[in-house]
C-alpha positions, 0 to 999 in steps of 0.5 A, spaced: 262 631 896 257 635 901 257 642 901 256 646 907 250 651 909 253 656 913 247 659 917 247 665 922 242 663 928 243 665 935 246 672 936 241 677 936 236 677 941 230 675 936 235 669 934 236 667 941 228 666 942 228 663 935 233 658 937 230 656 943 223 655 939 226 650 934 233 648 934 233 647 942 227 643 942 223 639 937 217 641 934 210 638 933 208 639 925 202 634 925 198 637 930 193 643 930 193 649 925 201 647 923 199 641 920 193 644 916 198 649 913 202 644 910 201 642 903 200 634 902 207 634 899 210 637 905 207 633 910 209 627 906 216 630 905 217 631 913 214 625 915 219 621 911 224 624 914 221 625 921 215 619 922 214 621 929 211 628 927 217 632 930 223 636 928 227 641 929 227 647 924 230 653 921 228 658 916 230 664 912 227 670 908 224 669 901 229 672 897 232 670 891 239 669 893 237 665 899 233 660 895 239 660 891 244 658 897 238 652 899 238 650 892 246 649 892 245 645 898 238 642 900 236 635 903 242 631 905 247 637 906 251 639 912 249 646 916 252 649 921 249 654 925 253 660 928 252 665 934 256 668 939 263 667 935 262 660 935 258 654 931 253 653 936 250 647 932 251 642 926 246 637 923 243 635 916 238 639 912 232 635 912 225 637 908 226 644 905 219 647 904 217 654 902 210 656 906 210 663 909 204 661 913 207 654 916 213 659 918 209 664 922 207 658 927 214 657 928 217 664 929 214 671 929 215 674 922 221 680 922 218 687 922 222 689 916 223 683 911 217 679 914 216 671 914 222 666 914 218 663 908 224 658 906 223 653 912 228 647 912 228 641 918 234 638 921 236 631 922 242 629 926 242 635 930 248 636 935 249 642 940 257 644 939 262 649 941 267 650 936 270 657 936 270 661 930 278 660 929 277 653 928 271 653 924 274 657 919 279 652 918 274 646 918 270 650 912 276 653 908 275 660 910 280 666 911 282 668 918 277 674 918 271 671 915 266 674 919 260 668 919 255 674 919 251 672 913 247 666 910 253 662 905 255 656 902 262 653 903 265 649 898 272 649 899 275 642 900 276 643 907 268 644 907 266 638 903 270 634 908 267 637 914 260 636 910 261 629 908 263 627 915 257 630 918 252 628 913 254 621 913 253 621 921 261 621 922 265 624 927 268 631 925 275 632 922 280 634 927 284 641 926 291 641 928 294 646 933 287 649 934 282 648 940 284 644 947 290 640 948 290 633 949 287 630 955 285 623 958 281 618 953 274 620 953 269 615 956 265 615 950 259 610 950 258 602 951 251 602 948 250 608 943 243 611 942 240 612 935 236 617 932 231 616 927 231 619 920 229 614 914 233 609 917 237 609 924 244 611 924 248 611 930 249 617 934 256 618 935 261 621 940 265 626 936 270 627 942 272 620 942 274 620 935 277 627 935 281 624 941 284 618 937 285 622 931 289 628 935 293 623 939 296 620 932 297 626 929 292 624 923 297 619 921 294 613 919 295 607 923 295 602 917 299 605 912 302 611 916 300 617 911 298 624 913 293 627 909 294 634 908 290 640 905 292 647 905 289 649 912 290 642 916 290 635 916 285 630 915 284 623 918 278 618 919 275 615 925 274 607 924 270 603 928 273 596 929 267 593 931 261 596 927 256 600 931 250 599 927 247 593 923 246 589 929 254 589 930 253 593 937 260 595 937 262 601 943 263 608 941 270 608 945 277 609 944 278 602 945 274 600 938 277 606 934 282 606 929 285 613 926 285 611 918 286 615 912 280 614 907 283 609 903 285 604 909 278 606 912 274 603 906 278 597 906 278 596 913 270 597 913 270 592 907 274 587 910 279 587 905 284 589 911 284 585 918 288 586 925 291 580 928 296 579 934 298 587 933 299 586 925 295 588 919 293 583 914 290 583 907 284 579 906 286 576 900 292 571 901 292 573 908 298 577 906 302 581 912 302 588 911 305 590 917 305 592 925 299 596 927 302 603 929 300 604 936 301 609 942 301 606 949 295 611 951 291 608 946 289 601 948 285 597 943 281 592 945 283 586 941 276 582 942 273 587 937 279 586 932 277 578 932 270 580 931 271 584 925 276 579 922 271 573 923 265 577 921 268 582 916 274 579 913 271 571 914 277 569 917 277 564 923 
């Protein structure tokens, strides 16, 4: 499971300026002096993750405890950026480098602590607006956790959250927090993609959160509700896959609320849907009816596609 780096980022005036420079937009790192300040190894590492020569960046000061936190997380870990009583951004840590001169081309050094010498790029960045009350539950923090300092969250809830972000999945829902259930989000019939080292679909987190909230995080196949001390956990499973040439839409009609076990079995073709029921592929054995809600209308054409292409049953 993936730990989560918690990084205060845009509360103070300086933070807001720096956010606009390198989180609010991508930055070229292969032009002018900036490229020359990178070592060959650092350029190679950045280009492997950002082949177009542009990336979002964030950084921190050259202090041993901060370096330790970056080592505990590092490339592939989730990161949340906090400011103004909210988590304002989420993403995945890309390349991690130590280069004060490069950092100084991104942000003005602090008058007291100097350069933000430890720099990391971000892939899969998403602007969000998650109130601290909800973020504390998602990250396994107590009700008074202040989000004032760089930290690493490793509790079970944080690992679920980190896995979801790092895998390009939708964020877990937390019952009892946030807005009430509204109408189904429109979603995207042709989800966009963002380049990392391969391409991964950029999904609409609101779609999965709506489906999971609607079903109360209860698995639509087995009926289980997984509970951790500070909330419930379920996963949004696409019926017709988004990637790998399947071109499924990121819409409620193509999404199920599943427990992790049934999600893996369904994605792997060990379970399939037909005529409102769930079957095991081996022996085509009936499991039972798919749990449904009249507000969540499934497009059964996607179920047919999944059955034929993943379970190989025609």
